[in-house]
KELUM-747031 format. One line per field, with one value per residue (C-alpha): residue number from 1; residue in three letters; x, y, z. Coordinates in Angstrom, 2 decimals. Example, Ala and Ser with C-alpha at 12.3 -4.5 7.8 and 13.67 -1.06 7.14 Angstrom:
REM KELUM-747031
nulo	[1;2]
drenlo	[ALA;SER]
x	[12.30;13.67]
y	[-4.50;-1.06]
z	[7.80;7.14]
***
This chain:
REM KELUM-747031
nulo	[1;2;3;4;5;6;7;8;9;10;11;12;13;14;15;16;17;18;19;20;21;22;23;24;25;26;27;28;29;30;31;32;33;34;35;36;37;38;39;40;41;42;43;44;45;46;47;48;49;50;51;52;53;54;55;56;57;58;59;60;61;62;63;64;65;66;67;68;69;70;71;72;73;74;75;76;77;78;79;80;81;82;83;84;85;86;87;88;89;90;91;92;93;94;95;96;97;98;99;100;101;102;103;104;105;106;107;108;109;110;111;112;113;114;115;116;117;118;119;120;121;122;123;124;125;126;127;128;129;130;131;132;133;134;135;136;137;138;139;140;141;142;143;144;145;146;147;148;149;150;151;152;153;154;155;156;157;158;159;160;161;162;163;164;165;166;167;168;169;170;171;172;173;174;175;176;177;178;179;180;181;182;183;184;185;186;187;188;189;190;191;192;193;194;195;196;197;198;199;200;201;202;203;204;205;206;207;208;209;210;211;212;213;214;215;216;217;218;219;220;221;222;223;224;225;226;227;228;229;230;231;232;233;234;235;236;237;238;239;240;241;242;243;244;245;246;247;248;249;250;251;252;253;254;255;256;257;258;259;260;261;262;263;264;265;266;267;268;269;270;271;272;273;274;275;276;277;278;279;280;281;282;283;284;285;286;287;288;289;290;291;292;293;294;295;296;297;298;299;300;301;302;303;304;305;306;307;308;309;310;311;312;313;314;315;316;317;318;319;320;321;322;323;324;325;326;327;328;329;330;331;332;333;334;335;336;337;338;339;340;341;342;343;344;345;346;347;348;349;350;351;352;353;354;355;356;357;358;359;360;361]
drenlo	[MET;SER;TRP;SER;HIS;TYR;PRO;GLU;HIS;ALA;PRO;ASP;CYS;ARG;PHE;TYR;SER;VAL;TRP;ALA;ASP;GLU;LYS;GLN;GLY;GLU;ILE;TYR;THR;SER;ASP;VAL;VAL;LYS;ALA;VAL;SER;PRO;GLY;HIS;PHE;ARG;ILE;LYS;LEU;PRO;THR;GLY;LEU;GLN;LYS;LYS;ALA;VAL;THR;GLU;ARG;ASP;ALA;THR;ALA;GLN;PRO;THR;ASP;THR;ARG;ALA;GLU;GLY;LYS;ARG;LYS;ARG;GLN;PRO;ALA;MET;ARG;LEU;LEU;GLY;LEU;LEU;HIS;PHE;MET;TRP;GLU;GLN;ALA;GLU;ILE;ASN;HIS;TRP;HIS;PRO;ASN;PHE;ASP;LYS;ARG;THR;ARG;ASP;ASN;ALA;TRP;ALA;ALA;TRP;ARG;LEU;LYS;GLN;VAL;ALA;GLU;LYS;ILE;SER;ILE;GLY;LYS;THR;LEU;LEU;LYS;SER;VAL;LEU;VAL;ILE;MET;ALA;ARG;PRO;GLY;THR;GLN;GLU;ILE;ARG;ASN;ASN;TRP;ALA;THR;VAL;ASP;ALA;ALA;ALA;ALA;SER;ASN;LYS;ARG;LEU;VAL;MET;ILE;THR;SER;LEU;LYS;SER;CYS;LYS;THR;GLU;GLU;GLU;GLY;ASN;LEU;ASN;GLY;THR;LEU;PRO;LEU;ALA;GLU;ALA;ALA;GLY;PHE;PRO;SER;LEU;ASP;VAL;PRO;ALA;ASP;LEU;ILE;SER;ARG;LEU;ASN;ARG;SER;PHE;SER;ARG;GLU;LEU;GLY;ASP;TRP;ARG;ARG;GLY;GLN;LYS;VAL;MET;LEU;ILE;ALA;GLU;THR;ASP;PRO;PRO;VAL;LYS;LYS;PHE;ARG;GLN;ARG;ASP;GLY;LYS;PRO;VAL;PRO;TYR;ASN;THR;CYS;THR;VAL;ILE;ASP;ALA;ALA;LEU;MET;THR;VAL;SER;PRO;ARG;PHE;ILE;PRO;LEU;ASP;SER;SER;TRP;GLU;GLY;VAL;ILE;GLU;GLU;LYS;LEU;TRP;GLN;GLU;LYS;ARG;GLN;PHE;ILE;LYS;PRO;LEU;ARG;TYR;ASP;GLY;GLU;ALA;ASP;VAL;PHE;PRO;ASP;PHE;LEU;LEU;LYS;ASP;VAL;PRO;GLY;ARG;GLU;ILE;VAL;PRO;LEU;GLU;VAL;PHE;GLY;MET;ASN;THR;PRO;ASP;TYR;ARG;GLU;ARG;LYS;ALA;VAL;LYS;LEU;GLU;HIS;TYR;ARG;GLU;GLU;PHE;GLY;GLU;GLY;ASN;TRP;TRP;SER;TRP;ASP;ALA;HIS;LYS;ALA;ASP;ALA;LEU;SER;ASN;ILE;PRO;ALA;PHE;PRO;VAL;LYS;GLY]
x	[128.97;130.90;131.57;134.71;132.74;130.34;128.43;128.26;126.71;124.31;120.69;120.67;123.87;123.37;125.24;122.84;121.61;118.84;121.24;124.61;125.51;124.17;123.54;120.91;119.01;119.14;117.09;113.87;111.99;112.49;109.15;109.69;111.81;111.64;113.48;110.65;112.93;116.42;116.38;112.66;111.44;108.33;108.37;106.01;105.19;103.35;100.34;99.80;98.99;95.59;93.09;90.68;87.38;88.71;90.63;94.35;97.36;98.24;101.21;101.93;102.60;106.08;108.63;108.90;111.52;114.80;116.41;115.32;117.57;120.59;119.70;118.04;114.57;113.86;111.36;108.11;107.79;109.93;109.15;109.32;112.92;113.90;112.02;113.75;117.14;116.29;115.38;118.49;120.73;119.07;119.44;123.07;122.50;124.62;127.63;130.05;132.75;134.69;133.29;129.81;130.73;130.31;126.54;124.01;122.77;119.57;115.99;115.06;117.98;117.10;113.44;114.43;116.63;113.99;111.26;113.43;113.78;110.05;109.29;111.00;109.40;105.98;104.38;102.22;100.53;100.83;103.67;105.33;105.66;101.85;101.38;104.61;104.21;107.66;109.32;108.48;108.97;106.21;105.96;107.38;105.87;106.31;103.38;101.02;102.48;101.78;98.21;97.57;99.01;96.81;93.68;94.38;94.97;91.67;89.84;91.38;91.31;95.08;97.41;100.16;103.90;105.43;109.11;110.48;112.69;111.71;111.50;114.44;113.94;114.68;113.13;112.60;108.86;109.30;111.31;108.20;106.16;102.91;100.62;102.02;104.88;106.83;107.55;109.86;109.14;105.73;104.01;101.18;101.00;97.56;96.60;97.81;96.10;98.87;97.61;99.11;100.32;102.34;104.05;104.82;106.34;108.52;109.72;110.52;111.96;113.70;114.87;118.40;117.14;114.82;117.76;119.82;116.96;116.74;120.50;120.09;120.91;118.94;116.51;114.48;110.98;109.08;105.43;102.55;99.02;95.53;93.83;93.13;89.66;88.19;86.78;85.65;86.62;85.00;86.92;85.25;81.92;82.47;83.27;86.78;87.79;91.00;92.44;93.34;95.07;95.71;99.36;99.57;103.35;106.52;110.30;113.18;116.75;119.52;121.60;124.66;124.60;125.45;122.43;124.68;122.76;124.33;123.81;125.61;127.20;130.62;129.77;128.96;132.49;134.02;131.71;132.66;136.36;136.06;134.35;136.96;139.76;138.02;137.64;135.36;133.19;129.91;127.69;126.27;122.64;121.17;117.51;115.47;118.45;121.06;123.41;126.45;126.37;127.67;130.77;130.16;131.72;133.51;136.45;136.66;139.85;142.68;145.13;145.01;141.85;138.28;137.06;138.48;136.00;135.93;134.64;133.75;133.68;131.63;131.24;133.30;130.77;131.45;128.74;130.01;133.62;132.44;130.70;133.77;136.01;133.70;133.68;137.46;137.92;135.67;137.73;140.91;139.38;137.74;140.36;143.58;145.32;145.48;143.39;140.69;140.50;138.98;138.60;137.90;135.59;134.74;138.17;138.48;140.88;139.23;138.45;142.07;143.37;141.45;143.76;144.74;142.69;144.46;146.31;144.23;145.34]
y	[177.94;181.17;183.09;184.75;187.91;188.10;191.31;194.30;196.79;199.57;198.69;201.31;199.97;198.51;195.37;194.78;191.18;189.38;186.67;186.73;183.60;182.09;178.77;180.43;181.45;177.86;176.69;178.21;178.52;181.88;183.36;182.83;185.94;188.96;192.27;194.69;197.73;198.24;196.85;195.89;192.32;190.26;186.78;183.83;181.76;178.40;180.17;183.85;186.52;187.48;184.81;184.07;182.25;179.67;176.65;177.40;175.19;173.83;175.73;172.85;170.36;168.92;170.43;168.81;166.10;167.95;165.40;164.10;162.06;163.19;166.89;169.04;170.19;173.89;174.84;176.43;178.73;180.07;178.49;180.36;179.44;180.75;183.99;184.40;183.80;186.28;188.96;188.21;188.53;191.66;193.25;192.01;190.55;187.61;189.97;190.62;193.27;193.96;197.51;196.03;195.41;199.17;198.84;196.57;193.64;192.62;191.77;195.46;196.04;192.94;194.00;197.43;195.94;193.41;196.03;198.11;195.10;194.28;197.68;196.43;192.98;192.15;188.73;188.76;192.18;192.53;194.58;192.39;195.24;195.66;192.13;191.74;191.29;191.44;191.00;193.73;194.40;195.68;199.45;200.13;201.72;198.41;196.95;199.54;198.91;195.18;195.85;198.08;195.44;192.71;194.87;195.84;192.20;191.19;193.95;193.05;189.24;188.96;186.46;187.54;186.85;186.76;186.90;186.62;184.31;181.37;182.05;180.72;177.09;176.61;173.21;169.90;170.49;173.84;172.02;170.17;172.37;170.88;172.42;175.94;178.12;179.67;183.09;185.73;189.44;188.78;191.91;192.91;189.46;187.85;184.72;181.70;178.42;175.94;172.71;169.44;168.56;171.80;170.91;167.48;169.03;171.36;168.45;166.50;169.20;171.38;168.85;170.31;173.84;172.63;170.79;174.00;175.87;173.31;173.72;177.48;178.83;181.60;180.31;182.56;181.68;182.79;181.83;182.45;182.55;182.65;186.07;187.20;186.59;188.80;186.94;187.90;186.69;187.55;189.79;191.09;190.10;192.11;190.89;191.94;191.63;189.92;188.63;185.01;183.33;179.79;179.14;177.44;177.11;177.92;177.56;177.86;179.18;178.99;182.16;183.18;186.00;188.25;186.95;185.10;182.00;178.66;175.28;173.18;173.33;173.17;176.30;177.92;177.15;178.77;181.80;182.43;182.09;184.46;187.00;186.65;187.14;190.26;188.95;190.22;187.50;186.55;183.54;182.32;181.23;178.16;179.23;176.14;174.44;171.88;172.83;171.21;173.65;176.68;177.45;177.65;181.13;183.62;185.52;189.11;190.51;188.53;190.74;190.19;188.05;189.25;186.25;183.07;180.17;178.54;174.98;172.85;169.10;167.62;163.97;161.11;158.80;157.43;159.63;162.71;161.99;161.78;165.17;166.61;165.51;167.20;170.41;170.49;169.90;172.87;175.04;174.04;175.03;178.25;179.59;177.67;175.12;176.14;179.29;178.13;177.01;173.85;172.05;168.34;168.77;165.06;164.07;163.19;166.04;168.56;171.28;171.52;171.46;174.13;175.39;179.05;181.23;182.91;186.00;189.17;192.49]
z	[-54.27;-54.44;-51.23;-52.55;-53.35;-50.42;-51.22;-48.93;-51.34;-50.47;-51.35;-54.15;-55.69;-59.18;-58.08;-55.16;-55.09;-53.23;-52.13;-50.39;-52.35;-55.56;-53.79;-51.60;-54.73;-55.99;-52.99;-54.38;-57.65;-59.33;-58.17;-54.41;-53.76;-56.05;-55.75;-56.59;-56.19;-54.73;-51.20;-51.30;-51.72;-52.33;-50.79;-51.22;-48.13;-48.18;-46.66;-47.49;-44.93;-46.33;-45.30;-48.11;-48.24;-50.68;-49.45;-49.21;-49.28;-45.87;-44.44;-42.10;-44.89;-44.89;-47.32;-50.71;-51.16;-51.56;-53.86;-57.25;-59.50;-57.50;-57.69;-55.07;-55.96;-55.73;-53.04;-54.33;-51.28;-48.44;-45.11;-41.81;-41.00;-44.42;-43.75;-40.38;-42.03;-44.79;-42.25;-40.15;-43.19;-44.58;-41.12;-41.01;-37.55;-38.73;-39.03;-36.19;-35.77;-32.54;-32.49;-32.00;-28.35;-27.84;-28.26;-26.54;-28.56;-26.77;-27.75;-28.09;-30.47;-32.53;-32.67;-33.95;-36.68;-37.74;-37.91;-40.25;-42.55;-42.32;-43.87;-47.04;-47.34;-48.74;-48.42;-51.51;-51.37;-47.57;-46.08;-43.47;-40.96;-40.93;-39.51;-37.51;-33.76;-32.20;-28.83;-26.33;-22.65;-20.35;-20.16;-23.64;-26.73;-28.52;-26.54;-28.00;-31.44;-31.01;-29.84;-32.86;-35.22;-33.73;-33.90;-37.51;-38.51;-36.89;-38.77;-42.15;-41.66;-41.99;-40.45;-38.06;-38.06;-34.58;-33.65;-30.13;-28.06;-25.90;-22.19;-20.16;-19.22;-15.51;-14.71;-16.44;-16.40;-18.16;-20.82;-21.98;-24.29;-22.93;-25.50;-25.33;-26.51;-23.58;-25.03;-23.57;-23.87;-25.46;-24.14;-26.47;-28.07;-28.44;-26.53;-28.51;-29.30;-30.15;-31.80;-30.60;-34.10;-34.24;-30.94;-32.39;-35.51;-33.43;-31.32;-34.47;-36.74;-34.15;-31.57;-31.54;-30.94;-28.16;-26.61;-26.78;-25.08;-22.27;-21.74;-21.30;-24.74;-26.42;-29.03;-31.33;-32.50;-35.58;-35.92;-38.29;-36.92;-38.31;-38.08;-34.49;-33.09;-30.38;-27.37;-23.89;-20.43;-17.12;-14.73;-11.57;-13.05;-16.23;-19.77;-20.83;-24.53;-25.61;-28.89;-29.51;-32.48;-33.65;-34.52;-37.93;-38.26;-36.33;-36.53;-34.07;-34.37;-31.77;-31.43;-29.44;-26.84;-29.81;-31.79;-34.25;-35.48;-34.54;-36.22;-33.60;-30.16;-31.87;-33.83;-30.51;-29.30;-32.38;-32.35;-28.71;-29.53;-32.49;-30.25;-27.48;-29.99;-31.40;-34.92;-37.69;-39.21;-40.87;-40.25;-43.62;-43.35;-45.05;-45.34;-46.30;-47.94;-46.97;-44.14;-45.83;-48.76;-46.86;-44.74;-41.00;-40.73;-42.98;-41.51;-42.79;-41.25;-42.86;-44.82;-48.57;-48.39;-48.83;-46.85;-45.31;-44.82;-41.38;-41.21;-38.18;-38.86;-36.05;-37.10;-38.48;-40.13;-43.65;-45.20;-43.34;-44.43;-48.02;-47.79;-46.02;-48.91;-51.44;-49.43;-49.03;-52.74;-53.43;-51.07;-52.89;-56.22;-54.98;-52.57;-53.19;-51.01;-47.35;-47.73;-45.37;-41.74;-40.31;-36.99;-36.46;-33.49;-33.35;-31.98;-28.30;-27.50;-29.85;-27.30;-26.18;-29.76;-31.64;-34.42;-34.36;-36.66;-39.60;-38.43;-38.63;-40.00]
***
């Protein structure tokens, strides 16, 4: 891995790359993400957005085995978590600078940033923005935009991609998904049919994120649905049309109040501390790869250093210690002895003994 030259080039720069780090590109086969022009991309999902009459590959199938003969296999398609990470990174929502406190980072802001990115991504031949239904509050223009997107998808037999956050969980009963997805700011979204096997997969694959949600943290959801179907319900004795969709896949991502993605509660502690100390940093994203490949954060404001990796070691098992030793050896080779920061969060007194961050400029 090589984060020593984390790119921040303009999309029309000749050095512009699809990936922030070469290791992200190694997650997928070469045809999964293509730069079709500067700043514009074509991405392959397990299930495309144009529904066809022929039988398609099941989007809900489990990912391929990630290891073969000691090496990680490349994924033949980008799953929904990978797509969400790609959009987050292209929109630079995973970046933080102290000046960002001067603007409001809320769902409306995130929706605006993600829609800008969706204009530059095609899934197969379908422009992502044309099928993107995104978080919206009642009484806003975004509701009408969502309605128009749903109607157009129904007319063209295209699947939808939905992005919003989970609704705040206030009771134990609300913490059980119970056959539904509790969505926040879902104005203009179609009615959703959520199969029981999808709920089971979310409980199994995103148990940490669901636990974060139950503890009050913000958790983002991305979902893909089958094309909308128009149905009718009775209201005051009259048939009223509405759209309904079946959710075929979904993924969850915990974020901080600043929308910085978090892979553990310990990362949340460090992200909060970085924010309080007015530091500039980036959160590297793992896409559909292994979490241990990437640093937890990259500090951007240390004099004389383009970046300084920040690493949170949250466990102390033999296997984890082995992976920790490999990672530290890489940091020594890549950055030189002592040119990174780490915190052993597994120790009993860890919270009261967080090391000072490298001095900023």
